N, C-alpha and C positions, 0 to 999 in steps of 0.2 A: 129294019123297022122295030124289031124286038129290042135292039140296042138303044134306039131313040126313046122308046117307052120306058126302058129301065133308067136312062139318064134323067128323063122328066120326073120319074118317081123319086129318084135320089135328090133332085133339086127341090121338089115339093117337100120332101121329108126334112131337108136342111132348113128350108124357110119356116116350116111349122115349128121345128125344134128351136130355131132362133127366136121366133115370136114368143113361144112359151117361155123361153129363158128370159127374154126381156120383160115379159109380163110378170114373171116370178120375181125378178130383181126389182121391178117397179113396185110391186106389192110389198116386198120386203122393205124397200126404202120408205114407202108411205107409212108402213107400220112403225118403223123406227122414228119417223118424223112425228107421228101422233104421240108416241110415248115421250119423246124428248120435249114436245110442246107442253105436255101435261107436267113434266118435271120442272121445266122452266117457270111455269105458272106457279107451281107449288113453292119453289125456291123464292121467287119474288114475293109471294104472299107472306111467307115466314119472315123474311127480312123486313117487309113493310109493317107487319104486325109488331115486331120488336121495337119499332121506332114510332108507332102510331098511337099516341095517347088518346086521340079522339075516338078511334075505332074501339079500343078497349073499353073506354068509358061508355060508349054507346051500347056495347054488349053487356054492360053491368059488371065488368071485370076491373080488378085493381089496376091502377095506373102508376104504381109506386116502384116499378122495376124496369126502367128503360133498358133495352138490350136483352131482356128475358124472353125465352121462347116457350110456347106451350108444350106440355108433354104430349106424347103420342096418344091416340085413341087405343087404349089397351083392354079395357073391360067391356064385355058385351053381355047383356042380359036377354038378348033376343028381341027387344022392342026397338022400333024405329026411332023413338024419341031419344034413345041413348046413343045411337050411332053418330059418330063424327065429333064427339066431345073430347076435349083434353082430359086426361086422367093422371094428374099429379098427386091428388089426394083422394083415396078411395079405400074401401075395405080390402085388406090384403096387400096394400102398397107400402113399401118401406124404402129406406135409403139404399138398400141393396137390390131393389127390383130393377130388372132390365128395362131400360127406356127405349124399347123398340116396339112399334105397333103400326097402326095405320095413321095416315095424315088426319089431324083433327079439323076437318074441313068446316064444320059448323062453328067451332071456336074461332077459326080464322075468318069466317064470313065469306067463303069462296064456294065455287061449285064442287060437287062431289067428283073430284078429278079421277079419271080412269086411264089406264094405259091402253095400248092397241088391242090387248087381249080381253079388255073389259074388267080387269082387276083394279081394285082401289090401290092408290099409291101407298107405299109403306114409308116409314120415317123413323130414324134413329136420332137420339139427342144425347149430347154430353151432359152428365149429371150437373156440372157446375153452371149450366145455362138454363136449367129448368125454372119456369116461373113459379116461385114459391117464396114470396117475400117473408123475411124473418128466418129463413133457412139458408137460402142461397144469397151470396153477395156478388152482384154483377156490376162491373165497371170496365173501363178501358184496359185495365191490367188483368182482368179475369182471363184465365187460360183454361182450355179443356184438358186439364191435368190435375192430378191429385195434389201436387206440390208446385211451387213456383219454378222449381228446377226443371220440370217437365222431362224427367228421366225417361228415355224411350223404352227402357226395359219394362217398367211397371207403373209408370205415371200417366201415360197418355190414355185418354178415355175413348177416343175414336181414332183408329188407325186405318188408313186406306192404302192398299198396295195394288200391284198389278200394272197394267199398261198406262194407267193415269193416276199414279200415286199422289197423295195430297197430305199436307201437314197442317197442324193447328186447326183441325176440323172441329166445328161445334155442332154440326147437324148434317144429316144425309137424307135425301129423298130418293126412293127407289120405285122403278117400274118393274114389278115382278115377272111380267110376261106370262105365257101360258104354262100350265102345270107340266112338269117333266117327269119322265121315268129315268131315275138315276141308277137303276139296277146295274147297268153296264159298267159303272165305276164304283160299285159297291155301296151306292146310296139308296135312299128310299124312293118309292113311288110317291110323288107329292099328292097328298090328300087334302082337297079343298072342299070341305062340307058346306052345304047350304045352311045348315043349322049353326047360327052364330054363337050358340052357347056350347057347342062342341069344342073341347080343348084344342082339337086339331086346327080350328079356324084361327086361333090366335098363336099358333106355333110357327115361328118364322121359317122353320125347316121345310114347311110345306109351300113356301112362297119364294124364298131366297136361297141362293147357292153360294158356296165358297166363303163362308163366314164363320167367325168364332165369337161366342158371347163371353169369352174370357173367364176370369176367375170367380171365386165365390162372392166377391164384393158386388158383382153385377154391374160394374162400372167400366170395364175395359173390353171394347169390342174391336174386332178386326174384320174388315170387308175388302173384297177384291174387285178390281175392275178388269174388263176385257174389251178388246177393240170392237168386236162384233158379236152378236148373239150366236151361240152354237147349241147343239142338241143337249149338252150337259151343263150349260151355263148361259142363261138368257137374261139375267138382270141388267137393267140400265140404271145408272145412278148419277146424281149431281150432289156435290158437297157445298156446304156453306162454311167458309173459313172465318176465323175470328176477325181478320182484317176486313173481309167483305161485310160482316155484320156491323162492326163498329164504324165503318165508313158511312153507313146510313144512320146509325144511332147517334153519333157524336154531334152532328149539327143540331139535332133535336135536344140533346143534353145541354149544349151551350145556350140554346134558346130558353130552356127551362131554368138554367142558372140565372139568366137575366130576369126571367119572370118571377121565380120563386125565392132564389137565394139573395139576389141583390137587395130587395126590400128589407130582408132580415139584417143585412149588414148596415144598411142605412138606418135601421131602427136603433142600433147602438149609438150612432152619431146623433140622432135626434134626442136621445136621452142624455148623453154625456157631453156633447159639444166637441167631440174628437173621435177618431177611430182608434181601435185598440192596437197595441204593438203586435207585430207578427211573431210567430214562432220561427226561430232560426232554422233555415232549411237544412234538413237531414233526410236520410232514407225515410220516406213517409210511413209512420207507424200505422197499424190497422185500427187501434182503439183511439177514439177522440180524447180520451182521458189524458193521453200523452201530449196533446197539442196545446202546450202552455207557451204563451207569448214571453218575449224577453224585452225588458225595458230598453228603449232606444232603437229597437229593431224595426226598420222601415219596410223591409221586404222579407218574404219567406212564405210560410204556410199559415193558413187561417188559425187563430188561437181558439180552437173549438173545445177546449177542455171542459169536462163536466165534473172534475174532481172536487168533491165537497171540502177538501182540506186546502184547496188552492185559493179560492175566492172566499174570504172570511173576514169577520171582525178581528181587528189586530191589536189595537191599543186604545187607551183613553187618557186624556189629560184634563187638568183643571187650571184655569187662569182667572185671577181676580180682575174685574173690569170696573170702571167708574160708572155711576158716582158712589153707590152704596147708600145706606140709610142715613148715616151721619157724616160720611166722608172721612172718618178717622179709623175705619175698620182695617184690620190686617189679617190676611190669610197666612198663617204661620207655617203650615205644611199641608201636603196632600199626597195621596197615592191612590192609584187606580189599577184594577185588574179586570180582564175580560174572561168570563167563564163560559164553558160550552154546555154545561148541563146543570141547571137550566141556562139557556143562552142569555147572558146579561152582563152589563158593565156595573161594577161596584166601585165607588169612589169614597174615600174617607177624607174629610176636610176639617182641619183645625183652624180656629180663628179667634180673634180677640179684638179689643178696642185699643187703638194706639194713642188715644188722647191722654193728657196728663191733667188731673188724674184720670185713669181709664174708667169707662162706664160700660161694662159688658152688656147691660140691658139695652144699650143703644147701638150695639155693634151688629149690623145687618149687612154683610158684604154682598155685593153683586158678583156672581161668578159665571164663567163660561166653561161648559164641559164639552170637549170635542172627542168623538169616538170615530176611529179611523178604520176604513175598509182596507184590506190588503189585496193586491193584484186585480183591482177593478179595471185597470188599463192594460192588462195582459191576458184578458179573457173577454168573452161576450157576456159581461156581467149585467144583471138587471139592477134597476134602482131599488133600494130596500123599501119594503112595504109589508105591513103598516108600521108607521113610526109612533112609538108610545108618547103621548102628550105628557108634559111635565106634571100636570095635575094628577097623573096616575103613577108617578114615581113613589117608591117607598123610601121615606127619610126617617132614620132612627137617630135619636140623640145619644151622645156618649153616656155610658152608664145605664142606658135603658130607660124605659118609661114612655108614656104616650106623648105623641107629637100632635098638636092640634091641626085639624084640617081647616084651611081658610076658604074652602069652597072653590068653585070654578072661577077663573082658570088657574088658580094658584095651587090648589092641593095643599101639600105640606110645605110649600115655599111661603115666604112672608107676603102678606097683602099690604103691609105698611108702605105708604108712598105710592100705592097703586101701580107698581112696576110689574106688568104682567110677564110671566115667563114666555120665552119664544122657542120655536123649533125651526131649524133651517137645515136643508141638506145641500152641501156644496159639492158640485161634480168636479170642478177643476180648481187646483190650487197652484201656487208657485213651486211647490215641491212635487216632482213627478211621482215619487213613491207614495204620496198622500192624496191620490185621486179618490174622491169619495169620502166626505167627512160629514158626520152627523153632528150638528152644533145646537146645544141647548144653552139658554141663559135663564137666570132666575135670581131672586134675592132670598138669602137664607134668613130664617127666623133668628132672633137675637141670641147672642152668645151666652147670655146668662141662663135663659130657659133651655138652651141646648147643651148646657154643661161644657161649653167651649169647643164643641165639635159635633159633626154629623156624619152618618154613613148613608150614602145615596145609592139606591139600587134601581137600575134602569133596564127593564126588559127589552131585548133586541129581537128584531125579525130575522129569521134564518136567511142568509144571503142566497139568492137564486140566480141561475143563469137564464139568459134570454132563450126563447124557443129554438133559435137557430142550432143549438148544440144537440137537440134531441132527435132521435130516430123514431120516436113514438108519434104516430099521426094524430093522436088525441091532444098532444102537446104542441106539435109542430105540423099542422095539417098541410101546409104548402111545401115545406122543405124536408120532411122526414125521409123521403126517398134519397135525398142527397147524402144524408148521414147513414142511413141503414145499409146503403150499397157502397159506402166509402168513396164516393166521387171526390171527396175532399183530398184524397191522396194524389189526384191529378190536377189540383187547383192551386195555383200560385197567387199570392196576395201582395199588393204593393200600395203604399200610401205616400203622398207628398209629405215632407217633413213638417209643413205648416199646419197639417191637420191631425197631428198626433198630440198626445198629452204634453202640456208644457210649452207648446209652440203658439205662434200667432198667425192665424189666417188673415188675408188670403195668400195663396201662393202666387208667384210671378210666372206668367206664361212663358214657356221656353227656357226657364231658368230653374225654379224650384218646383214648378208643377211637373207632372208626368206627361210625357209625349207618347202617343200611340200612332205609329206610321200605318198607312193604308186605311185609315178611317177618314170620314169627311172632316173638313176644317170647320171650326178650329180643333185641331187634334193635339195641341200642346198646352192645354189648360186643365188637365185631368187631376182630380184630387185623390181618387182611389180607384183601383182597377182589380179585376180578377182575371187571371190567365188560365184558361182551360187547356191542359197539355194534350189531352187525347191519348191515343194508343202509342206504344213504342214504335218508332220507325226503324228502318234498317240501321243496324249498328248500335242502337240504344239497348242498354241492359237495365232491367229493373227487377227488384227494388234497388235503389242506388242513392247514395248521398251526394252524387254529382248532378248538378242542375242540368247539364247538357244531355243527360239521359232522359230528361222530361221535356225540356223546351229547346227550340231550335232558333237559328239565326240570331238576330239581335237579342232575343229573349234569353238565350243561353248564357249571356254575359251581361246581365242587366245593370244599368246605372239608373237613369231616369227616363230612358227611351226604350220603348217596346214596339213590337210590330204585330198587327193582326194577321191572321192567316193570309199568306200570299204564296204564289207558286203552286206546285203540285203537292199532293198529300204524301209523296214519298220523301220530300225534303223539308217541309214544315207544315204542321197541322195545328198550330197553336191558335186558339180563338180568344180574343180579348173581350171581356164584358166590362164596360165602364160603369163603375158604381156612382161616380159623380164627377163633373156635372154631365 
């Protein structure tokens, strides 16, 4: 009997222990699930924020950095209103500040996410991806490294090791778990004060384990992962890689290129009647100044140069034109120069009467003055404005002395014969190098009163580029983000030969037009396109002068046929934006 009672007690004890063990495991799993659900929500929210222009605009935030992530919530003044906000710019913040703190849930517009222990989630961000327009440059080639080489010794900004190592990490979200006593391994007892102004509240050592905040630059952090929480290390974390971030951001960027950049390219065509020549493809420079088109270049990079010495007034010429005042005038010589300070064209014209006998008092030649722009078709040049009317030229006679003003519209040109001076700007000429010519005509006063010659001074407007080249939102309100974040480095540009300077539109579908496969028909009648390359895929190395390191498939060896994104993002991620039609 006693033996039976003992056996029953042993069985009962076993069943109770088993139940407790199962209950403990279930609780542990449930806590793990709660923490991981919170981490997944935070990760999804961060990626969505980087790609969501509408949400940022709704929150009154800048929308000029697609791909940028908010800084952590770092500063705490003890007020509820301050909690949950991103702190990229604040008192005491510098480029060497550690970007590790709590998730900025208010900035993201999400719930105040907590892990299973009730702690707010923590968040670490690579410096290169912080939302700080004008300081950071974020595009498909931005890496979480100090240099493009991404030297693992001292360049990588976020390093993740342990059981689940990760590379090319741009952000990490953490579930800190409950406070631990790390004394058994020589560490601290984690102190988590209720007072948010207490420095201990913002010290990651009181919330996270097995990490290093790196060197004095404050940019290089190392974090460790483990398979399951233990008594000395209970952090759970999820990483956001550059590829994960850009996979969400790039479709949005392509849509914004179509919405914001495409009209700016079309604006040039509207003004000039042709598209500018492309820059010959090379390893894409960082500065737009270097993006100078090459005459005859049908494909390459966008000619976005803003170099004031590239697009400029170049030369001026004088031609005698009929009929003249008497029909016997002769322009015997001329010479012109263009000066930069002040910006003006100055032409000297000598003339006489060719009659026999000559009568200089009747010699009033009609002349045409042409002033040429240089590189108007190898850049996004604007039309010159304002144009000085001939009535406001300064005309000096040889030997000096006053020249009579004939009133409007003649000024110091002759009013005899009522041949009014004219002003014309010609966008396209038969000579490719002479795209953009300012043409004036007028009748000179008689050779006798001008002592046989005049010097004509014509003030010129400073040549300006179209807004597309500017990263200043005040100048380029719609497309500044494209320039300031250097998305042009991943944007290829192609034009049908019929829509470049010196050619004759239209193009022939399937022959001289561009064809873009995987777009709705008709897809073989394109005049101009942009191809957004997106991030580097496996095997591609950037920066590079090899086009195949940017474009894939048919696009890597382009002729007149291209292809819009098709297949999986690991084999081709090119997106084509059709400029026209």
